[in-house]
C-alpha positions as CSV (number, residue, x, y, z in Angstrom):
1,M,-18.1,-1.0,-16.2
2,S,-16.9,-1.6,-12.6
3,V,-16.8,-4.5,-10.2
4,H,-19.8,-2.9,-8.5
5,S,-21.7,-2.6,-11.7
6,S,-21.2,-6.2,-12.4
7,V,-23.3,-6.9,-9.4
8,D,-26.5,-5.3,-10.5
9,G,-25.8,-4.2,-14.0
10,A,-25.7,-0.5,-13.6
11,G,-24.6,2.3,-11.3
12,A,-21.6,2.8,-9.0
13,R,-23.3,1.1,-6.0
14,P,-24.4,-2.5,-6.0
15,G,-27.8,-3.8,-4.9
16,R,-26.1,-6.6,-3.0
17,P,-22.6,-7.2,-1.5
18,V,-19.6,-7.8,-3.9
19,S,-18.8,-11.5,-4.1
20,I,-15.8,-13.5,-5.1
21,H,-17.6,-14.2,-8.4
22,D,-17.8,-10.5,-9.2
23,L,-14.0,-10.3,-8.9
24,A,-13.6,-13.4,-11.2
25,A,-15.9,-11.7,-13.7
26,A,-13.9,-8.5,-13.6
27,K,-10.7,-10.4,-14.5
28,A,-12.6,-12.2,-17.3
29,R,-13.5,-8.8,-18.7
30,G,-10.0,-7.4,-18.3
31,E,-11.2,-4.9,-15.8
32,R,-8.8,-3.8,-13.1
33,F,-9.9,-3.0,-9.5
34,V,-8.5,-2.0,-6.2
35,M,-8.4,-3.4,-2.7
36,V,-7.7,-1.1,0.3
37,T,-6.9,-2.0,3.9
38,A,-9.3,-0.8,6.5
39,Y,-9.1,-1.2,10.3
40,D,-12.1,0.5,11.7
41,A,-15.8,1.1,10.9
42,G,-15.4,4.8,9.9
43,S,-12.8,4.2,7.2
44,A,-14.7,1.1,6.0
45,A,-17.9,3.1,5.6
46,L,-16.2,5.8,3.6
47,L,-14.3,3.3,1.3
48,D,-17.6,1.4,0.9
49,E,-19.4,4.6,0.0
50,L,-16.7,5.4,-2.6
51,G,-17.2,2.0,-4.3
52,V,-14.0,0.2,-3.3
53,P,-15.0,-3.4,-3.9
54,V,-12.6,-5.2,-1.5
55,L,-11.6,-4.2,2.0
56,L,-8.7,-6.1,3.6
57,V,-8.5,-6.1,7.3
58,G,-4.7,-6.8,7.2
59,D,-2.5,-7.9,10.0
60,S,-0.5,-4.8,9.0
61,L,-2.7,-3.2,11.6
62,G,-0.1,-4.4,14.1
63,M,2.4,-1.9,12.6
64,V,0.0,0.7,11.4
65,V,-2.4,0.9,14.3
66,L,-1.1,-1.0,17.3
67,G,2.6,0.1,17.2
68,Y,4.3,-3.3,16.8
69,D,7.5,-3.5,14.8
70,S,6.1,-6.4,12.6
71,T,3.0,-8.3,12.0
72,I,4.3,-11.3,14.1
73,P,2.8,-10.2,17.5
74,V,-0.8,-9.7,16.1
75,T,-3.2,-12.1,17.7
76,L,-6.4,-13.6,16.4
77,E,-8.4,-11.8,19.0
78,E,-7.0,-8.5,17.8
79,M,-7.8,-9.4,14.2
80,L,-11.4,-10.3,15.2
81,H,-11.8,-7.0,17.0
82,H,-10.9,-4.9,14.0
83,T,-12.6,-7.2,11.5
84,R,-15.9,-6.8,13.4
85,A,-15.5,-3.0,13.2
86,V,-14.8,-3.0,9.4
87,S,-17.7,-5.5,8.8
88,R,-20.1,-3.1,10.6
89,G,-18.9,-0.2,8.4
90,A,-19.1,-2.0,5.1
91,Q,-22.4,-2.6,3.5
92,H,-21.4,-3.7,0.0
93,A,-17.6,-4.3,-0.2
94,L,-16.2,-7.8,0.2
95,V,-14.5,-7.9,3.6
96,V,-11.4,-10.1,3.8
97,G,-9.8,-10.9,7.2
98,D,-6.1,-11.8,7.5
99,L,-5.3,-14.9,9.5
100,P,-2.5,-13.8,11.8
101,F,0.8,-15.6,12.5
102,G,0.3,-18.7,14.6
103,S,-3.4,-19.1,13.8
104,Y,-3.1,-21.5,10.9
105,Q,0.5,-22.7,10.5
106,D,-0.1,-25.8,12.5
107,G,-2.2,-27.3,9.7
108,P,-5.6,-27.4,8.0
109,S,-7.5,-28.1,11.2
110,Q,-6.1,-25.1,13.0
111,A,-6.6,-23.0,9.9
112,L,-10.2,-24.0,9.7
113,G,-10.9,-23.2,13.3
114,S,-9.4,-19.7,12.9
115,A,-11.2,-19.1,9.6
116,V,-14.5,-20.1,11.1
117,R,-14.1,-17.6,13.9
118,M,-13.1,-14.9,11.3
119,L,-16.4,-15.4,9.5
120,K,-18.7,-16.1,12.5
121,E,-17.3,-13.7,15.0
122,G,-15.5,-11.2,12.7
123,G,-18.2,-10.9,10.0
124,A,-15.7,-11.3,7.2
125,A,-16.7,-12.9,3.9
126,A,-13.3,-14.4,3.3
127,V,-9.9,-14.9,4.8
128,K,-6.3,-14.4,3.6
129,L,-3.4,-16.6,4.5
130,E,0.3,-16.3,3.5
131,G,2.6,-18.7,1.7
132,G,2.5,-21.7,-0.7
133,G,3.7,-25.3,0.0
134,P,1.7,-26.5,3.1
135,M,-0.7,-23.6,2.8
136,V,-2.0,-25.1,-0.4
137,E,-3.5,-28.0,1.6
138,A,-4.9,-25.6,4.2
139,T,-6.5,-23.6,1.4
140,A,-8.1,-26.6,-0.1
141,H,-9.4,-27.6,3.3
142,L,-11.0,-24.2,3.9
143,V,-12.5,-24.1,0.5
144,R,-14.0,-27.5,0.9
145,A,-15.6,-26.2,4.1
146,G,-17.2,-23.3,2.2
147,I,-14.7,-20.6,3.2
148,P,-13.4,-18.3,0.4
149,V,-9.6,-18.0,0.6
150,M,-7.2,-15.3,-0.7
151,G,-3.6,-16.4,-1.1
152,H,-0.5,-14.3,-0.5
153,L,2.9,-14.9,-2.1
154,G,6.2,-13.1,-2.5
155,L,7.2,-11.0,0.5
156,T,5.0,-12.6,3.1
157,P,5.5,-10.3,6.2
158,Q,4.8,-13.1,8.7
159,S,8.0,-14.8,7.4
160,V,10.1,-11.6,7.8
161,H,12.6,-13.3,10.1
162,Q,13.1,-16.1,7.7
163,F,13.7,-13.7,4.9
164,G,16.1,-11.6,7.0
165,G,14.0,-8.5,6.6
166,F,11.4,-6.9,4.3
167,K,13.1,-7.8,1.0
168,V,12.0,-8.2,-2.6
169,Q,11.4,-11.8,-3.4
170,G,11.8,-13.9,-6.6
171,R,14.8,-12.1,-8.0
172,D,16.5,-15.3,-9.2
173,E,15.0,-17.8,-11.7
174,Q,14.5,-20.6,-9.2
175,A,12.7,-18.4,-6.7
176,A,10.6,-16.8,-9.5
177,D,9.5,-20.2,-10.7
178,R,8.6,-21.3,-7.2
179,I,6.3,-18.3,-6.8
180,V,4.6,-19.0,-10.1
181,E,4.2,-22.7,-9.2
182,D,2.8,-21.8,-5.8
183,A,0.3,-19.4,-7.3
184,V,-0.9,-22.1,-9.7
185,A,-1.2,-24.6,-6.8
186,L,-3.2,-22.1,-4.7
187,A,-5.6,-21.4,-7.6
188,D,-6.0,-25.1,-8.2
189,A,-6.8,-25.5,-4.5
190,G,-9.6,-23.1,-4.9
191,A,-8.2,-19.7,-3.8
192,F,-10.3,-17.0,-5.3
193,A,-7.4,-14.5,-5.6
194,V,-3.7,-14.2,-4.9
195,V,-1.9,-11.2,-3.5
196,L,1.6,-10.8,-4.9
197,E,3.9,-8.6,-2.7
198,A,7.3,-7.1,-3.5
199,V,8.2,-9.2,-6.5
200,P,9.7,-8.1,-9.9
201,A,7.1,-6.9,-12.4
202,A,7.9,-9.9,-14.6
203,I,6.6,-12.3,-11.9
204,G,3.5,-10.3,-11.5
205,R,2.8,-10.6,-15.2
206,R,3.7,-14.3,-15.3
207,V,1.4,-15.2,-12.4
208,T,-1.4,-13.1,-13.8
209,E,-1.2,-15.0,-17.1
210,A,-0.8,-18.4,-15.5
211,I,-3.9,-18.4,-13.2
212,A,-7.6,-17.8,-13.9
213,V,-8.3,-16.0,-10.6
214,P,-7.4,-12.4,-10.0
215,T,-3.9,-11.3,-8.9
216,I,-3.7,-8.4,-6.5
217,G,-0.4,-6.6,-6.6
218,I,1.4,-4.6,-4.0
219,G,4.8,-3.9,-5.4
220,A,4.3,-6.5,-8.2
221,G,4.3,-4.3,-11.2
222,P,1.5,-2.9,-13.5
223,D,0.2,-6.1,-15.0
224,T,-1.7,-7.7,-12.0
225,D,-5.4,-7.7,-12.2
226,A,-5.8,-5.4,-9.1
227,Q,-3.7,-3.2,-6.8
228,V,-3.8,-2.9,-3.0
229,L,-2.4,-0.2,-0.8
230,V,-2.6,0.5,2.9
231,W,-5.1,3.2,3.8
232,H,-2.6,5.2,5.8
233,D,0.1,5.0,3.1
234,L,-2.0,6.1,0.2
235,L,-3.4,9.0,2.2
236,G,0.0,10.3,3.3
237,L,-0.5,9.5,7.0
238,T,2.6,7.3,7.4
239,A,5.7,8.9,8.7
240,G,9.2,8.0,7.6
241,R,10.6,6.2,4.6
242,L,8.0,4.3,2.6
243,P,8.5,1.2,0.4
244,R,9.2,2.0,-3.3
245,F,5.8,0.7,-4.4
246,V,3.8,3.1,-2.2
247,K,2.2,6.2,-3.9
248,A,0.7,8.8,-1.5
249,Y,-2.3,10.3,-3.2
250,A,-2.7,12.9,-0.4
251,D,-0.7,14.5,2.4
252,L,-3.1,14.2,5.2
253,R,-0.3,14.1,7.8
254,A,0.4,17.8,6.9
255,E,-3.3,18.7,6.8
256,I,-3.8,17.1,10.3
257,S,-0.7,18.8,11.7
258,G,-2.0,22.2,10.5
259,A,-5.5,21.6,12.0
260,I,-4.1,20.5,15.4
261,K,-1.8,23.5,15.5
262,S,-4.6,25.8,14.7
263,F,-6.8,24.2,17.4
264,Q,-4.0,24.6,20.0
265,S,-3.4,28.2,19.0
266,E,-7.0,29.2,19.1
267,V,-7.6,27.6,22.5
268,A,-4.4,29.3,23.9
269,D,-5.5,32.7,22.6
270,G,-9.1,32.3,23.8
271,E,-10.5,32.3,20.2
272,Y,-12.2,28.9,20.5
273,P,-14.9,28.3,21.4
274,G,-16.5,31.4,20.0
275,P,-20.1,32.5,20.4
276,E,-21.2,30.3,17.5
277,H,-19.8,27.2,19.3
278,T,-21.5,28.0,22.6
279,Y,-24.9,27.1,23.9
């Protein structure tokens, strides 16, 4: 059985969109699922067709698509632009939009304003925000307003300067306990899922056992309820050194390189366009 089959009882494709309740049911059954980032309508449509139940429009688009060196510069307007595109491409998957840095840290009221825009203008079904502590109150405020919230703990990229770089979090006992406590607080505040990024596997297991809502790991070990990867990373499109937790399931960078070189060569030699490509 899959998250999609829990929607309508059979088949790989649902009769209606995946909801946060379907994800909760998947955890209750002990069924693991995936979340994949998407930044445009085309990738969203393909992932949706393949039955991926959750699409995250991550502020990672700042680094992956827009060329920034971190997620910090990403604006709410940029997130809305890409979330709208993904929402147009996805017919069944649950679309979650990241709230970017500076769009919710000022408190629950600012968070609500940004989240409302993400749903009304972006077409998302839920939002994700980073951190515990004061974000617990913001989460509760959004949930009371009827907005589904996904939490994010561990390595929260919007706090990269505070961490001193992209580093594994929760290595000492006090930090590990704080992550578990924050996860429990977020779940109690109404978060429907919690992302755990770059933490020891033991923390991934502890949090998964401690909360009733799904945990979604990205570098959090094998025991979380779900796993998420960036579209470009898992397809082998990302150049350079990748984080340890990334597994490339294809080498599309090499495939694309070969295709472009062939195109250049055939144009230079006059082979393309041939008679079959000419009106």
